[in-house]
N, C-alpha and C positions, 0 to 999 in steps of 0.2 A: 504494500500500500504506500503510494507516494503522494504527498500533499504538495500541490503547487497552486499558486495564485496568479498565474500569468494573465495579464489583461484586467486584473481586478485592482480597485482603488480602496485603500483602507485609511481610516482615521483612528489614531491612538491618542487618548488624552492622558495627561500625567506621564508623558513619555521621556522626561528628562533624565530619569535615573531608575535603578531597581527593576521591578517587573515590567513597567511600561517601556523602558528603554530596551529591555530584552525582547519584548514583543515586537516593537517597531523594527529592530534589526532583523529578527527572524522572518517577519513578513517580507521585508525588502529582499532578504537573501533567497526567499522562495518565490520571487517573481512579482510581488505586489508593488504598486505605486503607493508609497506610504506618505501620509501627512501626519507629522508629529506635533501635538499641541502641548504647550507647557508654559510655566510662568518664568522660568529662569533662563534668561537670554544666553548666558555663558554656557550653560549645560546644553541648550539647544544647538549652539554653535559646535560644541564638541561632538554631539550626535551627528550633525551634518558632516563634520570632518571624518568621522568614522565610516559613514556611508553617504556619499555625495548624492545618491539618487533620492534620499529622503528629503521631502520638503518640510520645513519647520515653521511653526506659527506661534508667536508669543501671544498667549491669551489665557485668561483665568476663567475657569468654568463657573465661577461665582459672579462673573460680570453680568450685565443686563442682557436680555435675550437678543436685542438688536446688535450689540457689540459682538457677541459670539456668532450670530448669523452672518454678519458682514465679514468677519474674519475667515469664515469657512466658505463663503460664496464663491471665491475664485476656483475652488477645488471641487465643488459639488457637481454631480451627485457621487456618493460613495457606495461601494458594494458591501463594505464591512465597517463596523465600528467596534472599537474596544474601549469601553468606559472604565478606564483604569485609575483616573485621578481620585485620590482619597487621602484623608488625614486622620490621625488618631491623637487625642489628648488623653493621657492616662492619669486619671484622678479618681479618688473615691467619690461615690455618689454624693455624699454630704458636702464635698469640697468643690463640686462643679459650679462654675459661674455661668451666667446667661451667655456670655461671650463664647465660652467653651461649647455650649450646646448649639448656639447659632452657627459657629464655625464648622463643626462636624456635619450638622444636618445640611448646611448650605453646599458643602463640597460633595459629601458622600451620597446625598439623596437628590437635592434640588439640582445640583450641577449635572448629575448623570441624567436626570429626567429632561432637563432643558436641551442638552446636547443630543440626546436620543431623539427627542421630538423634532429638532431641526433636521437631523439626518434622515429620519424615517419619512418625514413629509416629502423630501426629495426622492427617496427610494420609490414611494408610492407614485409620485408625479411622473417619474421616468420608467415606471413598471419594472423596477429592479427587484429581483428576488434576493434580498440581502440577508446578511447575518450580523447580529449584534450580540456582543458578549459583555456582561457586566462583571467586573472584578469584585467579588463579594468576599466572604470569610466564613470560616468555621464558627466565628463569633456570632453569626446570624442565628445559630441553632443551640449553641452552648454558652452559658454565661461565663465571663472572665472577670475576675476582680479588677476594679479600677477602669472598666470598659463599658460603663452603663450606656453612654450615648453612642459609642462606637458599635456595640452589639445591636442597639436599637436601629441604628442607621443601616447596618448590613441586613438586618431582618426586613426592613422596609425595602431595600434594594432587591432582595429575593422576590418579594411579593410584586414589586414593580415589574420585574422580569416576567413573572407568571401572567400578570394582567396584559402586558404588552404582547406576549405570545398568543394569548386568547384573542386579542383584538386585531393583531397584524398578520395572523396566519392566513387570513383570506387574501392577502396580497403576496403571499409566498415569502414573507419575511420571518426569519427565525430569531428567537431571543433566548439566550441561556446565561446562567450565572456560573462562574468558577469560584469555588470556595476553598481556599488554601488554609492550611495550618500556619504556624509561624514560618515565614520565608526568610532564608538567610541572605538577605540583601545586606549592604553595609550597615544600614540602620538596624535591621533585624539582628545582626550579630552583636551590635552594641547593646541593644535592649535585653537580649536573651542570653548573653554570655555568662551570666551568673548561674552556676549549677543549682544553687538553692532555689532560684526562680524557675529555671527550665525543667528540672527533673520531675516535679509534680505533674507537669503537663505531659512530658515524655512517658511517664509511667502509665498514662491513660491511652497511649497510642500503641496499637498492635505492631506497627512499623516504628521502631524506636529511633526515629530521627526527624528533624525538621526538614521542610522542603527547601530545595535549591531553586533558584530563579528558573532554571531550565525545566524543572518539573511542572511549573505553572505555565510556562510558555508553550510547552507541548500540548497541554490540555486546551489552551486557548486556540492554538492552531487547529486542532482536531475539530472543535466546535464551530469554528469559522468556516471550515472546509466542507465540500460536498460529501465527505466521508460521514458527516453527521446530518445528512439531508432529512432524516426522519426524527431528529432530536430538536425539540423546542420546549420552552417552559421548564427546563431542567435546572436543578441545583447540582452541580458537578463537583463532588468533594475531591480535593487534592490534599488530604489531611492525615495520611498514614492510618486511616481507620478510626480516627478520633470520634467522628459523629456516628459511627456504626455501633459503638459499644456503650 
């Protein structure tokens, strides 16, 4: 089974580092015309330097709808969208501020919804049988200490994906979520390097390791591709079995 995206155009949000960067590079390496959206201009430049075929757009998914639509207009329509942009503020429930709550919900839920709507409208208008993947988390189904808003936002993202699948299936557009465990990006390594913090989570996982970026990238590639032509509305765990037990 070979996955290729020749002749397809893909948008990846949060593409400046970590999982999003890995997805953008993998899509480009497998034939897609990739548009990478992110907030950090320097990191966007470094992504472009790594693969010159990738178009980069500096834009925040929390911007107003017109700003996002105008930023994407020169590249529309897309065949694929990966809603990867996301943030986490780790605080106990009692210590969360309104700013913390607003920030996470604005990026993780509202931003994903706005970008998906902009892209999906063009897919429908151009009769493109597209594929959309939301980057969710095992935290959508299992509670984590200090992650009240993050868990809630990812649960909302999963349900958004299911409703979108229900409504957009008539147009041949598929929507799925990928739900990783801890992913060993540079940030993930810093946050979870303490064995006292990591071991209790690893103890609950049948596969006794955290995910590498490539583990998540491969799942996203599969769901975007025609290999997953009969898969929509799915929550696709990349979690070492954590949600299964």
